[in-house]
C-alpha positions in Angstrom: 19.1 -12.2 -13.1 18.5 -11.5 -16.5 19.0 -7.6 -18.1 16.4 -5.3 -17.4 15.2 -4.6 -20.8 14.4 -7.9 -21.1 13.0 -8.2 -16.9 10.5 -5.2 -18.1 9.6 -6.9 -21.6 8.7 -10.0 -19.3 7.1 -8.5 -16.4 5.3 -5.6 -17.6 4.2 -7.3 -20.9 5.5 -4.2 -23.1 9.2 -3.5 -24.7 10.5 -0.8 -23.5 11.6 2.2 -25.9 12.8 4.6 -22.9 15.1 2.5 -20.6 16.0 5.6 -19.1 12.3 6.4 -18.0 12.3 2.8 -16.3 15.7 3.5 -14.8 14.5 6.1 -12.9 11.3 4.6 -11.8 13.7 1.9 -10.1 15.9 4.7 -8.4 16.0 5.6 -4.9 16.3 9.2 -3.4 19.6 8.2 -1.4 21.5 8.2 -5.0 22.3 11.4 -6.5 20.3 11.2 -9.4 16.5 11.8 -10.6 14.2 9.6 -8.7 11.1 7.6 -8.6 9.3 10.1 -6.8 7.5 12.0 -9.9 6.6 8.9 -11.1 5.5 7.6 -8.3 3.5 10.3 -8.2 1.5 9.7 -11.8 0.9 5.9 -11.2 -0.5 6.4 -7.7 -3.3 8.3 -9.6 -3.0 5.5 -12.4 -3.6 2.9 -9.9 -6.5 4.8 -8.4 -8.4 5.1 -11.6 -8.3 2.2 -13.0 -9.1 0.2 -9.7 -12.3 2.7 -8.3 -13.5 2.2 -12.3 -12.9 -1.7 -11.9 -14.8 -1.8 -8.6 -17.3 0.4 -10.2 -17.9 -2.1 -12.5 -17.7 -5.0 -10.5 -20.0 -4.1 -8.0 -23.0 -2.0 -9.2 -25.5 -2.3 -6.0 -22.3 -1.2 -3.5 -22.9 1.7 -2.0 -20.0 4.1 -1.9 -18.7 3.6 1.6 -18.3 0.0 0.6 -16.6 1.0 -2.5 -14.2 3.0 -0.6 -13.1 0.8 1.5 -12.3 -1.8 -1.4 -10.7 0.5 -2.9 -8.1 1.4 -0.2 -7.4 -2.2 0.8 -6.1 -2.7 -2.8 -4.1 0.4 -3.6 -2.6 0.1 0.2 1.5 0.9 0.1 1.6 -3.1 1.7 -0.5 -4.5 -1.4 2.0 -2.5 -3.5 5.1 -4.1 -1.9 3.9 -7.3 -2.5 3.4 -6.9 -5.9 6.9 -5.5 -6.1 8.0 -9.1 -4.3 6.2 -11.1 -6.5 7.3 -9.4 -10.0 10.9 -9.6 -8.3 11.5 -5.6 -8.2 14.3 -6.2 -5.5 17.5 -7.2 -7.2 16.5 -3.8 -10.0 16.1 -1.6 -7.4 18.7 1.6 -7.8 19.8 2.6 -4.1 22.3 4.2 -2.5 25.0 2.3 -0.4 23.3 3.5 3.4 20.0 3.2 2.1 21.0 -0.9 0.7 22.5 -0.9 4.1 19.5 0.2 5.8 16.7 -2.3 4.7 15.7 0.0 2.0 15.7 -2.9 -1.0 13.1 -4.7 1.7 11.5 -1.6 3.4 7.2 -1.8 2.1 7.7 2.3 1.5 10.2 1.4 -0.8 9.0 -1.5 -3.1 5.0 -0.1 -2.9 6.8 3.3 -4.0 8.5 1.4 -6.6 5.4 -0.6 -8.3 3.4 2.7 -8.2 6.3 4.7 -10.2 6.3 1.6 -12.8 2.7 2.2 -13.3 3.7 5.9 -14.1 6.3 4.8 -16.5 4.2 2.6 -18.2 1.7 4.9 -18.4 3.5 8.0 -20.1 5.4 5.5 -22.4 2.4 3.4 -23.4 -0.7 4.8 -22.2 -3.6 4.1 -20.1 -4.4 1.1 -21.5 -1.4 -1.2 -21.0 -1.3 0.3 -17.9 -4.6 -0.8 -16.7 -3.9 -4.3 -18.3 -0.7 -4.6 -16.2 -2.6 -3.3 -13.6 -5.7 -5.8 -14.0 -3.6 -8.8 -14.8 -1.5 -8.1 -11.4 -4.6 -7.7 -8.8 -7.0 -9.9 -10.4 -6.6 -12.3 -7.6 -7.0 -10.3 -4.9 -10.4 -8.6 -6.2 -11.4 -11.7 -6.8 -11.0 -12.6 -3.4 -12.8 -9.5 -1.9 -15.4 -11.6 -1.2 -17.3 -8.8 0.8 -15.9 -5.1 1.6 -13.8 -5.2 4.6 -14.9 -2.5 7.1 -11.7 -0.4 8.3 -10.8 -1.3 11.3 -10.9 2.4 12.5 -14.0 2.8 11.3 -14.5 -0.6 12.9 -13.7 0.8 17.0 -15.2 3.9 15.9 -18.7 2.2 15.8 -17.9 0.0 18.5 -17.4 2.7 20.8 -20.5 4.5 20.1 -22.8 1.2 20.1 -21.3 0.7 24.0 -22.0 4.6 24.5 -17.6 5.4 24.9 -16.1 8.5 23.6 -14.7 7.9 20.8 -11.2 6.3 20.5 -8.1 8.2 20.8 -5.2 7.5 19.0 -1.5 9.0 20.2 1.7 8.3 18.0 4.1 6.6 21.2 6.9 6.3 19.2 9.0 6.9 15.5 12.0 5.2 15.2 14.2 3.7 12.1 15.6 6.2 8.9 13.8 8.4 6.8 13.3 6.0 4.1 12.0 3.5 6.6 10.3 4.4 9.4 8.5 2.5 12.0 5.8 4.2 13.7 4.2 3.3 17.5 0.4 4.3 17.9 -2.0 3.9 21.0 -5.5 3.6 21.0 -7.7 4.0 23.7 -11.1 4.0 25.3 -11.7 5.4 27.9 -13.0 3.2 30.1 -13.1 0.1 28.0 -9.3 -0.5 27.1 -6.2 0.1 24.9 -3.9 -1.7 22.8 -0.3 -0.5 20.3 0.3 -1.6 17.4 3.3 -0.7 14.7 3.2 -0.1 11.3 5.4 2.1 8.1 3.2 5.2 8.4 1.5 6.6 11.0 -1.7 5.8 9.3 -0.6 1.9 9.1 0.1 2.0 13.3 -3.2 3.7 13.9 -4.9 1.2 11.5 -2.9 -2.1 13.2 -3.5 -0.5 16.9 -7.3 -0.7 16.2 -7.4 -3.6 14.9 -5.3 -5.0 18.0 -7.7 -3.1 20.5 -10.3 -4.6 18.7 -9.6 -8.1 19.1 -9.3 -6.8 22.7 -12.8 -6.0 22.7 -13.7 -9.2 21.3 -12.6 -11.5 23.3 -14.9 -11.3 26.3 -17.9 -12.2 23.4 -15.8 -15.2 21.9 -14.9 -16.7 25.0 -18.5 -16.6 26.8 
């Protein structure tokens, strides 16, 4: 494993001037030290603004709704966690023993938050242009492979219900498991008279999305089999 300053320079593209800032971006709240939460808050906004302006430029003819779908898909915690794995964050995470034993180093929540915190640190030390350059470099393949704006599963399910003269989908949290830093939610979605499906996620929103996608697949099966 290379030393942290060298990893930061190789990964983020600039040498750190204040190493403690990046150490904080890698520090989970399970340690009795300053953690990444404030930097994550800042980095989330930098990521959102960068992605919004990028999409605005890249897709000049798309309406706000489709741009929002693209944005939500690209800045999702699961995508940030993928970036974290790609850049090799895990060996540099600063975790308390219990959090590490609970698998926090593999948690999408933790990895995604840390990536946003690193973006926040990069913004504070080197400014918006440098943070934007890092984001564009890491997200380039993802934005280019979005050939069309995805329809969010919850929106698609809502439209299905309206088109088939059904009442709107109803979502219910049916289980919550795992430690506070790495929870797992189970959500069941149902459309009266049509069906229901359940799915898990690292957040209520993620589980609702997965459940909506699962129910859409069930509802679509008769049509595809016909």
